[in-house]
KOLROSE-863128 format. One record per residue (C-alpha): y, x, z. Coordinates in steps of 0.1 Angstrom, whole numbers, padded with zeros to 4 digits. Layout:
<node><Y>Y</Y><X>X</X><Z>Z</Z></node>
...
END
This chain:
<node><Y>-1373</Y><X>0333</X><Z>0376</Z></node>
<node><Y>-1350</Y><X>0349</X><Z>0351</Z></node>
<node><Y>-1355</Y><X>0352</X><Z>0313</Z></node>
<node><Y>-1367</Y><X>0387</X><Z>0320</Z></node>
<node><Y>-1398</Y><X>0374</X><Z>0337</Z></node>
<node><Y>-1390</Y><X>0385</X><Z>0372</Z></node>
<node><Y>-1369</Y><X>0372</X><Z>0401</Z></node>
<node><Y>-1336</Y><X>0386</X><Z>0413</Z></node>
<node><Y>-1337</Y><X>0418</X><Z>0433</Z></node>
<node><Y>-1354</Y><X>0413</X><Z>0466</Z></node>
<node><Y>-1333</Y><X>0401</X><Z>0496</Z></node>
<node><Y>-1344</Y><X>0385</X><Z>0528</Z></node>
<node><Y>-1355</Y><X>0350</X><Z>0521</Z></node>
<node><Y>-1359</Y><X>0356</X><Z>0483</Z></node>
<node><Y>-1393</Y><X>0358</X><Z>0466</Z></node>
<node><Y>-1405</Y><X>0393</X><Z>0457</Z></node>
<node><Y>-1404</Y><X>0402</X><Z>0420</Z></node>
<node><Y>-1434</Y><X>0390</X><Z>0399</Z></node>
<node><Y>-1448</Y><X>0394</X><Z>0364</Z></node>
<node><Y>-1433</Y><X>0427</X><Z>0351</Z></node>
<node><Y>-1446</Y><X>0460</X><Z>0338</Z></node>
<node><Y>-1432</Y><X>0494</X><Z>0348</Z></node>
<node><Y>-1443</Y><X>0526</X><Z>0332</Z></node>
<node><Y>-1435</Y><X>0560</X><Z>0348</Z></node>
<node><Y>-1432</Y><X>0587</X><Z>0322</Z></node>
<node><Y>-1445</Y><X>0622</X><Z>0330</Z></node>
<node><Y>-1413</Y><X>0644</X><Z>0326</Z></node>
<node><Y>-1407</Y><X>0672</X><Z>0351</Z></node>
<node><Y>-1370</Y><X>0672</X><Z>0362</Z></node>
<node><Y>-1352</Y><X>0702</X><Z>0377</Z></node>
<node><Y>-1317</Y><X>0693</X><Z>0389</Z></node>
<node><Y>-1288</Y><X>0713</X><Z>0404</Z></node>
<node><Y>-1261</Y><X>0738</X><Z>0398</Z></node>
<node><Y>-1276</Y><X>0771</X><Z>0385</Z></node>
<node><Y>-1310</Y><X>0755</X><Z>0377</Z></node>
<node><Y>-1309</Y><X>0768</X><Z>0342</Z></node>
<node><Y>-1320</Y><X>0800</X><Z>0358</Z></node>
<node><Y>-1355</Y><X>0784</X><Z>0360</Z></node>
<node><Y>-1358</Y><X>0779</X><Z>0323</Z></node>
<node><Y>-1382</Y><X>0808</X><Z>0318</Z></node>
<node><Y>-1404</Y><X>0795</X><Z>0346</Z></node>
<node><Y>-1405</Y><X>0760</X><Z>0331</Z></node>
<node><Y>-1416</Y><X>0774</X><Z>0298</Z></node>
<node><Y>-1442</Y><X>0796</X><Z>0315</Z></node>
<node><Y>-1456</Y><X>0765</X><Z>0332</Z></node>
<node><Y>-1464</Y><X>0751</X><Z>0297</Z></node>
<node><Y>-1482</Y><X>0783</X><Z>0288</Z></node>
<node><Y>-1458</Y><X>0788</X><Z>0258</Z></node>
<node><Y>-1455</Y><X>0823</X><Z>0243</Z></node>
<node><Y>-1434</Y><X>0817</X><Z>0211</Z></node>
<node><Y>-1403</Y><X>0796</X><Z>0217</Z></node>
<node><Y>-1380</Y><X>0781</X><Z>0191</Z></node>
<node><Y>-1345</Y><X>0778</X><Z>0205</Z></node>
<node><Y>-1325</Y><X>0748</X><Z>0191</Z></node>
<node><Y>-1287</Y><X>0746</X><Z>0193</Z></node>
<node><Y>-1256</Y><X>0737</X><Z>0173</Z></node>
<node><Y>-1239</Y><X>0766</X><Z>0155</Z></node>
<node><Y>-1211</Y><X>0767</X><Z>0180</Z></node>
<node><Y>-1234</Y><X>0771</X><Z>0210</Z></node>
<node><Y>-1259</Y><X>0796</X><Z>0195</Z></node>
<node><Y>-1246</Y><X>0826</X><Z>0213</Z></node>
<node><Y>-1244</Y><X>0808</X><Z>0247</Z></node>
<node><Y>-1280</Y><X>0795</X><Z>0242</Z></node>
<node><Y>-1292</Y><X>0830</X><Z>0234</Z></node>
<node><Y>-1277</Y><X>0843</X><Z>0267</Z></node>
<node><Y>-1294</Y><X>0815</X><Z>0287</Z></node>
<node><Y>-1327</Y><X>0823</X><Z>0271</Z></node>
<node><Y>-1331</Y><X>0857</X><Z>0287</Z></node>
<node><Y>-1367</Y><X>0862</X><Z>0298</Z></node>
<node><Y>-1381</Y><X>0838</X><Z>0272</Z></node>
<node><Y>-1404</Y><X>0850</X><Z>0244</Z></node>
<node><Y>-1381</Y><X>0838</X><Z>0216</Z></node>
<node><Y>-1398</Y><X>0836</X><Z>0182</Z></node>
<node><Y>-1368</Y><X>0821</X><Z>0164</Z></node>
<node><Y>-1335</Y><X>0803</X><Z>0166</Z></node>
<node><Y>-1325</Y><X>0771</X><Z>0148</Z></node>
<node><Y>-1288</Y><X>0767</X><Z>0151</Z></node>
<node><Y>-1280</Y><X>0742</X><Z>0124</Z></node>
<node><Y>-1279</Y><X>0710</X><Z>0145</Z></node>
<node><Y>-1256</Y><X>0683</X><Z>0132</Z></node>
<node><Y>-1251</Y><X>0647</X><Z>0143</Z></node>
<node><Y>-1275</Y><X>0619</X><Z>0135</Z></node>
<node><Y>-1305</Y><X>0642</X><Z>0127</Z></node>
<node><Y>-1303</Y><X>0639</X><Z>0089</Z></node>
<node><Y>-1338</Y><X>0642</X><Z>0073</Z></node>
<node><Y>-1330</Y><X>0672</X><Z>0051</Z></node>
<node><Y>-1318</Y><X>0693</X><Z>0081</Z></node>
<node><Y>-1347</Y><X>0680</X><Z>0102</Z></node>
<node><Y>-1371</Y><X>0693</X><Z>0075</Z></node>
<node><Y>-1355</Y><X>0727</X><Z>0076</Z></node>
<node><Y>-1360</Y><X>0728</X><Z>0114</Z></node>
<node><Y>-1396</Y><X>0718</X><Z>0111</Z></node>
<node><Y>-1402</Y><X>0745</X><Z>0085</Z></node>
<node><Y>-1387</Y><X>0771</X><Z>0107</Z></node>
<node><Y>-1409</Y><X>0761</X><Z>0136</Z></node>
<node><Y>-1439</Y><X>0765</X><Z>0113</Z></node>
<node><Y>-1426</Y><X>0798</X><Z>0099</Z></node>
<node><Y>-1423</Y><X>0815</X><Z>0133</Z></node>
<node><Y>-1455</Y><X>0799</X><Z>0146</Z></node>
<node><Y>-1436</Y><X>0783</X><Z>0175</Z></node>
<node><Y>-1456</Y><X>0768</X><Z>0204</Z></node>
<node><Y>-1426</Y><X>0753</X><Z>0222</Z></node>
<node><Y>-1391</Y><X>0741</X><Z>0215</Z></node>
<node><Y>-1362</Y><X>0747</X><Z>0239</Z></node>
<node><Y>-1333</Y><X>0724</X><Z>0231</Z></node>
<node><Y>-1300</Y><X>0732</X><Z>0247</Z></node>
<node><Y>-1271</Y><X>0709</X><Z>0240</Z></node>
<node><Y>-1263</Y><X>0672</X><Z>0236</Z></node>
<node><Y>-1282</Y><X>0643</X><Z>0222</Z></node>
<node><Y>-1281</Y><X>0656</X><Z>0187</Z></node>
<node><Y>-1297</Y><X>0689</X><Z>0197</Z></node>
<node><Y>-1324</Y><X>0672</X><Z>0218</Z></node>
<node><Y>-1329</Y><X>0649</X><Z>0188</Z></node>
<node><Y>-1339</Y><X>0678</X><Z>0166</Z></node>
<node><Y>-1364</Y><X>0690</X><Z>0192</Z></node>
<node><Y>-1379</Y><X>0655</X><Z>0192</Z></node>
<node><Y>-1380</Y><X>0654</X><Z>0154</Z></node>
<node><Y>-1400</Y><X>0686</X><Z>0154</Z></node>
<node><Y>-1423</Y><X>0673</X><Z>0181</Z></node>
<node><Y>-1428</Y><X>0641</X><Z>0162</Z></node>
<node><Y>-1445</Y><X>0659</X><Z>0133</Z></node>
<node><Y>-1461</Y><X>0687</X><Z>0152</Z></node>
<node><Y>-1466</Y><X>0676</X><Z>0189</Z></node>
<node><Y>-1449</Y><X>0709</X><Z>0200</Z></node>
<node><Y>-1438</Y><X>0705</X><Z>0237</Z></node>
<node><Y>-1400</Y><X>0703</X><Z>0242</Z></node>
<node><Y>-1380</Y><X>0716</X><Z>0272</Z></node>
<node><Y>-1346</Y><X>0700</X><Z>0272</Z></node>
<node><Y>-1314</Y><X>0714</X><Z>0288</Z></node>
<node><Y>-1288</Y><X>0687</X><Z>0283</Z></node>
<node><Y>-1252</Y><X>0696</X><Z>0283</Z></node>
<node><Y>-1238</Y><X>0661</X><Z>0278</Z></node>
<node><Y>-1245</Y><X>0627</X><Z>0293</Z></node>
<node><Y>-1265</Y><X>0611</X><Z>0264</Z></node>
<node><Y>-1298</Y><X>0606</X><Z>0283</Z></node>
<node><Y>-1319</Y><X>0613</X><Z>0252</Z></node>
<node><Y>-1339</Y><X>0638</X><Z>0271</Z></node>
<node><Y>-1356</Y><X>0612</X><Z>0293</Z></node>
<node><Y>-1368</Y><X>0589</X><Z>0265</Z></node>
<node><Y>-1396</Y><X>0586</X><Z>0239</Z></node>
<node><Y>-1370</Y><X>0574</X><Z>0214</Z></node>
<node><Y>-1364</Y><X>0594</X><Z>0182</Z></node>
<node><Y>-1340</Y><X>0589</X><Z>0153</Z></node>
<node><Y>-1337</Y><X>0604</X><Z>0118</Z></node>
<node><Y>-1310</Y><X>0595</X><Z>0092</Z></node>
<node><Y>-1316</Y><X>0592</X><Z>0055</Z></node>
<node><Y>-1297</Y><X>0575</X><Z>0027</Z></node>
<node><Y>-1269</Y><X>0562</X><Z>0050</Z></node>
<node><Y>-1293</Y><X>0545</X><Z>0074</Z></node>
<node><Y>-1308</Y><X>0557</X><Z>0107</Z></node>
<node><Y>-1345</Y><X>0550</X><Z>0114</Z></node>
<node><Y>-1355</Y><X>0550</X><Z>0150</Z></node>
<node><Y>-1388</Y><X>0547</X><Z>0168</Z></node>
<node><Y>-1407</Y><X>0555</X><Z>0200</Z></node>
<node><Y>-1435</Y><X>0580</X><Z>0204</Z></node>
<node><Y>-1448</Y><X>0597</X><Z>0236</Z></node>
<node><Y>-1451</Y><X>0630</X><Z>0216</Z></node>
<node><Y>-1413</Y><X>0634</X><Z>0216</Z></node>
<node><Y>-1407</Y><X>0631</X><Z>0253</Z></node>
<node><Y>-1396</Y><X>0664</X><Z>0267</Z></node>
<node><Y>-1422</Y><X>0679</X><Z>0291</Z></node>
<node><Y>-1394</Y><X>0693</X><Z>0313</Z></node>
<node><Y>-1357</Y><X>0687</X><Z>0317</Z></node>
<node><Y>-1333</Y><X>0710</X><Z>0334</Z></node>
<node><Y>-1301</Y><X>0693</X><Z>0346</Z></node>
<node><Y>-1275</Y><X>0720</X><Z>0354</Z></node>
<node><Y>-1240</Y><X>0706</X><Z>0359</Z></node>
<node><Y>-1225</Y><X>0740</X><Z>0355</Z></node>
<node><Y>-1234</Y><X>0738</X><Z>0318</Z></node>
<node><Y>-1212</Y><X>0707</X><Z>0314</Z></node>
<node><Y>-1181</Y><X>0724</X><Z>0328</Z></node>
<node><Y>-1169</Y><X>0734</X><Z>0293</Z></node>
<node><Y>-1175</Y><X>0699</X><Z>0278</Z></node>
<node><Y>-1140</Y><X>0686</X><Z>0270</Z></node>
<node><Y>-1128</Y><X>0657</X><Z>0292</Z></node>
<node><Y>-1126</Y><X>0633</X><Z>0263</Z></node>
<node><Y>-1161</Y><X>0641</X><Z>0251</Z></node>
<node><Y>-1174</Y><X>0639</X><Z>0286</Z></node>
<node><Y>-1158</Y><X>0604</X><Z>0290</Z></node>
<node><Y>-1173</Y><X>0591</X><Z>0257</Z></node>
<node><Y>-1207</Y><X>0606</X><Z>0265</Z></node>
<node><Y>-1206</Y><X>0590</X><Z>0299</Z></node>
<node><Y>-1198</Y><X>0556</X><Z>0285</Z></node>
<node><Y>-1227</Y><X>0560</X><Z>0261</Z></node>
<node><Y>-1249</Y><X>0565</X><Z>0292</Z></node>
<node><Y>-1234</Y><X>0534</X><Z>0308</Z></node>
<node><Y>-1244</Y><X>0514</X><Z>0277</Z></node>
<node><Y>-1280</Y><X>0524</X><Z>0283</Z></node>
<node><Y>-1278</Y><X>0511</X><Z>0318</Z></node>
<node><Y>-1260</Y><X>0479</X><Z>0309</Z></node>
<node><Y>-1286</Y><X>0469</X><Z>0282</Z></node>
<node><Y>-1315</Y><X>0477</X><Z>0305</Z></node>
<node><Y>-1302</Y><X>0451</X><Z>0329</Z></node>
<node><Y>-1308</Y><X>0423</X><Z>0304</Z></node>
<node><Y>-1336</Y><X>0439</X><Z>0284</Z></node>
<node><Y>-1363</Y><X>0413</X><Z>0275</Z></node>
<node><Y>-1390</Y><X>0436</X><Z>0289</Z></node>
<node><Y>-1370</Y><X>0448</X><Z>0319</Z></node>
<node><Y>-1382</Y><X>0452</X><Z>0354</Z></node>
<node><Y>-1367</Y><X>0454</X><Z>0389</Z></node>
<node><Y>-1373</Y><X>0492</X><Z>0393</Z></node>
<node><Y>-1354</Y><X>0500</X><Z>0361</Z></node>
<node><Y>-1327</Y><X>0475</X><Z>0371</Z></node>
<node><Y>-1321</Y><X>0494</X><Z>0403</Z></node>
<node><Y>-1318</Y><X>0527</X><Z>0383</Z></node>
<node><Y>-1295</Y><X>0510</X><Z>0359</Z></node>
<node><Y>-1271</Y><X>0496</X><Z>0385</Z></node>
<node><Y>-1271</Y><X>0530</X><Z>0404</Z></node>
<node><Y>-1264</Y><X>0548</X><Z>0371</Z></node>
<node><Y>-1234</Y><X>0526</X><Z>0363</Z></node>
<node><Y>-1221</Y><X>0531</X><Z>0398</Z></node>
<node><Y>-1225</Y><X>0569</X><Z>0396</Z></node>
<node><Y>-1209</Y><X>0572</X><Z>0361</Z></node>
<node><Y>-1182</Y><X>0546</X><Z>0367</Z></node>
<node><Y>-1172</Y><X>0562</X><Z>0399</Z></node>
<node><Y>-1173</Y><X>0598</X><Z>0387</Z></node>
<node><Y>-1158</Y><X>0597</X><Z>0351</Z></node>
<node><Y>-1122</Y><X>0590</X><Z>0361</Z></node>
<node><Y>-1123</Y><X>0619</X><Z>0386</Z></node>
<node><Y>-1141</Y><X>0641</X><Z>0361</Z></node>
<node><Y>-1114</Y><X>0635</X><Z>0334</Z></node>
<node><Y>-1087</Y><X>0643</X><Z>0360</Z></node>
<node><Y>-1105</Y><X>0674</X><Z>0374</Z></node>
<node><Y>-1129</Y><X>0686</X><Z>0346</Z></node>
<node><Y>-1138</Y><X>0718</X><Z>0364</Z></node>
<node><Y>-1148</Y><X>0702</X><Z>0397</Z></node>
<node><Y>-1186</Y><X>0706</X><Z>0400</Z></node>
<node><Y>-1192</Y><X>0676</X><Z>0423</Z></node>
<node><Y>-1179</Y><X>0652</X><Z>0397</Z></node>
<node><Y>-1199</Y><X>0668</X><Z>0370</Z></node>
<node><Y>-1230</Y><X>0666</X><Z>0392</Z></node>
<node><Y>-1225</Y><X>0629</X><Z>0399</Z></node>
<node><Y>-1220</Y><X>0621</X><Z>0362</Z></node>
<node><Y>-1251</Y><X>0641</X><Z>0352</Z></node>
<node><Y>-1271</Y><X>0623</X><Z>0379</Z></node>
<node><Y>-1259</Y><X>0590</X><Z>0364</Z></node>
<node><Y>-1268</Y><X>0601</X><Z>0329</Z></node>
<node><Y>-1303</Y><X>0610</X><Z>0341</Z></node>
<node><Y>-1307</Y><X>0575</X><Z>0355</Z></node>
<node><Y>-1293</Y><X>0561</X><Z>0323</Z></node>
<node><Y>-1319</Y><X>0579</X><Z>0302</Z></node>
<node><Y>-1346</Y><X>0566</X><Z>0326</Z></node>
<node><Y>-1335</Y><X>0530</X><Z>0320</Z></node>
<node><Y>-1341</Y><X>0530</X><Z>0283</Z></node>
<node><Y>-1373</Y><X>0551</X><Z>0286</Z></node>
<node><Y>-1396</Y><X>0521</X><Z>0289</Z></node>
<node><Y>-1373</Y><X>0491</X><Z>0282</Z></node>
<node><Y>-1360</Y><X>0478</X><Z>0249</Z></node>
<node><Y>-1324</Y><X>0480</X><Z>0237</Z></node>
<node><Y>-1305</Y><X>0450</X><Z>0224</Z></node>
<node><Y>-1275</Y><X>0441</X><Z>0202</Z></node>
<node><Y>-1252</Y><X>0469</X><Z>0214</Z></node>
<node><Y>-1276</Y><X>0497</X><Z>0204</Z></node>
<node><Y>-1285</Y><X>0479</X><Z>0171</Z></node>
<node><Y>-1248</Y><X>0478</X><Z>0161</Z></node>
<node><Y>-1243</Y><X>0515</X><Z>0171</Z></node>
<node><Y>-1274</Y><X>0526</X><Z>0151</Z></node>
<node><Y>-1260</Y><X>0507</X><Z>0121</Z></node>
<node><Y>-1225</Y><X>0522</X><Z>0125</Z></node>
<node><Y>-1240</Y><X>0556</X><Z>0129</Z></node>
<node><Y>-1252</Y><X>0552</X><Z>0093</Z></node>
<node><Y>-1216</Y><X>0550</X><Z>0083</Z></node>
<node><Y>-1210</Y><X>0584</X><Z>0097</Z></node>
<node><Y>-1192</Y><X>0574</X><Z>0129</Z></node>
<node><Y>-1195</Y><X>0597</X><Z>0159</Z></node>
<node><Y>-1223</Y><X>0586</X><Z>0183</Z></node>
<node><Y>-1208</Y><X>0586</X><Z>0218</Z></node>
<node><Y>-1173</Y><X>0573</X><Z>0208</Z></node>
<node><Y>-1189</Y><X>0544</X><Z>0188</Z></node>
<node><Y>-1210</Y><X>0534</X><Z>0218</Z></node>
<node><Y>-1180</Y><X>0534</X><Z>0240</Z></node>
<node><Y>-1159</Y><X>0513</X><Z>0217</Z></node>
<node><Y>-1186</Y><X>0487</X><Z>0209</Z></node>
<node><Y>-1199</Y><X>0484</X><Z>0245</Z></node>
<node><Y>-1173</Y><X>0460</X><Z>0260</Z></node>
<node><Y>-1175</Y><X>0437</X><Z>0230</Z></node>
<node><Y>-1213</Y><X>0436</X><Z>0230</Z></node>
<node><Y>-1213</Y><X>0428</X><Z>0267</Z></node>
<node><Y>-1188</Y><X>0400</X><Z>0261</Z></node>
<node><Y>-1211</Y><X>0386</X><Z>0234</Z></node>
<node><Y>-1240</Y><X>0384</X><Z>0258</Z></node>
<node><Y>-1220</Y><X>0374</X><Z>0289</Z></node>
<node><Y>-1230</Y><X>0337</X><Z>0291</Z></node>
<node><Y>-1266</Y><X>0345</X><Z>0282</Z></node>
<node><Y>-1272</Y><X>0371</X><Z>0310</Z></node>
<node><Y>-1250</Y><X>0361</X><Z>0339</Z></node>
<node><Y>-1270</Y><X>0380</X><Z>0366</Z></node>
<node><Y>-1269</Y><X>0413</X><Z>0346</Z></node>
<node><Y>-1231</Y><X>0408</X><Z>0341</Z></node>
<node><Y>-1226</Y><X>0404</X><Z>0378</Z></node>
<node><Y>-1245</Y><X>0435</X><Z>0386</Z></node>
<node><Y>-1225</Y><X>0455</X><Z>0360</Z></node>
<node><Y>-1192</Y><X>0443</X><Z>0375</Z></node>
<node><Y>-1204</Y><X>0450</X><Z>0410</Z></node>
<node><Y>-1215</Y><X>0486</X><Z>0401</Z></node>
<node><Y>-1181</Y><X>0492</X><Z>0386</Z></node>
<node><Y>-1165</Y><X>0483</X><Z>0419</Z></node>
<node><Y>-1160</Y><X>0446</X><Z>0422</Z></node>
<node><Y>-1162</Y><X>0411</X><Z>0407</Z></node>
<node><Y>-1148</Y><X>0397</X><Z>0375</Z></node>
<node><Y>-1160</Y><X>0399</X><Z>0340</Z></node>
<node><Y>-1181</Y><X>0429</X><Z>0332</Z></node>
<node><Y>-1167</Y><X>0433</X><Z>0297</Z></node>
<node><Y>-1131</Y><X>0435</X><Z>0309</Z></node>
<node><Y>-1140</Y><X>0460</X><Z>0336</Z></node>
<node><Y>-1157</Y><X>0482</X><Z>0310</Z></node>
<node><Y>-1128</Y><X>0479</X><Z>0287</Z></node>
<node><Y>-1103</Y><X>0488</X><Z>0314</Z></node>
<node><Y>-1124</Y><X>0518</X><Z>0325</Z></node>
<node><Y>-1124</Y><X>0531</X><Z>0290</Z></node>
<node><Y>-1086</Y><X>0526</X><Z>0288</Z></node>
<node><Y>-1082</Y><X>0546</X><Z>0321</Z></node>
<node><Y>-1104</Y><X>0574</X><Z>0305</Z></node>
<node><Y>-1081</Y><X>0576</X><Z>0275</Z></node>
<node><Y>-1109</Y><X>0569</X><Z>0250</Z></node>
<node><Y>-1103</Y><X>0557</X><Z>0215</Z></node>
<node><Y>-1106</Y><X>0519</X><Z>0216</Z></node>
<node><Y>-1107</Y><X>0510</X><Z>0179</Z></node>
<node><Y>-1135</Y><X>0516</X><Z>0153</Z></node>
<node><Y>-1106</Y><X>0520</X><Z>0129</Z></node>
<node><Y>-1096</Y><X>0552</X><Z>0148</Z></node>
<node><Y>-1131</Y><X>0566</X><Z>0141</Z></node>
<node><Y>-1128</Y><X>0561</X><Z>0103</Z></node>
<node><Y>-1146</Y><X>0528</X><Z>0100</Z></node>
<node><Y>-1135</Y><X>0508</X><Z>0069</Z></node>
<node><Y>-1127</Y><X>0472</X><Z>0074</Z></node>
<node><Y>-1145</Y><X>0464</X><Z>0042</Z></node>
<node><Y>-1178</Y><X>0476</X><Z>0058</Z></node>
<node><Y>-1177</Y><X>0453</X><Z>0088</Z></node>
<node><Y>-1194</Y><X>0425</X><Z>0069</Z></node>
<node><Y>-1221</Y><X>0448</X><Z>0057</Z></node>
<node><Y>-1227</Y><X>0460</X><Z>0093</Z></node>
<node><Y>-1229</Y><X>0424</X><Z>0106</Z></node>
<node><Y>-1254</Y><X>0414</X><Z>0079</Z></node>
<node><Y>-1276</Y><X>0444</X><Z>0088</Z></node>
<node><Y>-1276</Y><X>0434</X><Z>0125</Z></node>
<node><Y>-1286</Y><X>0399</X><Z>0117</Z></node>
<node><Y>-1312</Y><X>0407</X><Z>0091</Z></node>
<node><Y>-1332</Y><X>0429</X><Z>0115</Z></node>
<node><Y>-1320</Y><X>0421</X><Z>0150</Z></node>
<node><Y>-1332</Y><X>0438</X><Z>0182</Z></node>
<node><Y>-1343</Y><X>0414</X><Z>0210</Z></node>
<node><Y>-1311</Y><X>0401</X><Z>0226</Z></node>
<node><Y>-1303</Y><X>0376</X><Z>0253</Z></node>
<node><Y>-1281</Y><X>0356</X><Z>0230</Z></node>
<node><Y>-1291</Y><X>0347</X><Z>0194</Z></node>
<node><Y>-1277</Y><X>0372</X><Z>0169</Z></node>
<node><Y>-1257</Y><X>0352</X><Z>0145</Z></node>
<node><Y>-1236</Y><X>0365</X><Z>0116</Z></node>
<node><Y>-1202</Y><X>0349</X><Z>0123</Z></node>
<node><Y>-1203</Y><X>0358</X><Z>0160</Z></node>
<node><Y>-1214</Y><X>0394</X><Z>0153</Z></node>
<node><Y>-1187</Y><X>0398</X><Z>0127</Z></node>
<node><Y>-1162</Y><X>0386</X><Z>0152</Z></node>
<node><Y>-1175</Y><X>0411</X><Z>0177</Z></node>
<node><Y>-1171</Y><X>0439</X><Z>0151</Z></node>
<node><Y>-1136</Y><X>0428</X><Z>0142</Z></node>
<node><Y>-1126</Y><X>0429</X><Z>0178</Z></node>
<node><Y>-1141</Y><X>0464</X><Z>0181</Z></node>
<node><Y>-1124</Y><X>0474</X><Z>0149</Z></node>
<node><Y>-1090</Y><X>0464</X><Z>0161</Z></node>
<node><Y>-1096</Y><X>0474</X><Z>0198</Z></node>
<node><Y>-1088</Y><X>0440</X><Z>0214</Z></node>
<node><Y>-1094</Y><X>0436</X><Z>0251</Z></node>
<node><Y>-1124</Y><X>0411</X><Z>0254</Z></node>
<node><Y>-1111</Y><X>0376</X><Z>0258</Z></node>
END
């Protein structure tokens, strides 16, 4: 039996999995090209009559056009990264002012995060229409930034009641942003494979999610207008969101949450840190590492396969390129050690600092 509390995936002659808990969350999913046309019907299913649309400023007009047929009570289009508390409070006040009975969030993880933040304090239902591959729409995880730190938690109230996955809405997402967002999704899958509270059902989803994303992202970057590659990546991101919906995250996500407090962009930070966090845990979670490598198309070290995939995608490989200051690496390492997430390998200061230095300089995992 593994450290996760269950045996390896079932094969003839192997014991069946034992001693695990799996929780299925009640989100309705509508998937397929053109499915955003069902948005009004999904809102109607909730009985909602006064919708607050949530978007970034740049997408506001597009979102209004997608919302035809909805009873729109108001539009909040001030979404920014990392859901800062002051902006969240403005969104919550607007929801109250227009007497909204539902939030429709159209956009990436930041936009969906604002819908969740409103739901956290009001229990308003959320309908999510993701346009990136963050996976936030499938989880009960919320996050709000204040004073240079990001506080996160889990609450069933924030889970979107319905999610519409329309790959046509991702066609305008730049290739570089698509690649970083997809690697963020792969990070969810990778950590689910060695989560201390994992289970074999989630592990199947995680491995399939890595396979779908790892196989589609290079083609998507080369042919960003090809709907089949967009569909495969969106399918992978859905699975990625499912993997962290009921399992815990580990050192990788802890570091990225800390680095987000320094103002670094979410998806790019995840993609840079991921190979180094996987390398950190390699010896402590060998079965998970083998499954990651297999899902990426072969054997070998998972960390190196991830790093090489990111290189093929043309992603930034150094935290320094995102504006991280070398002087802040020690502070980030201390924060990770002082309040660690459960992790297969003990979280120790010198080792974590070494991980961050490798990520800062963009070294290929040794």
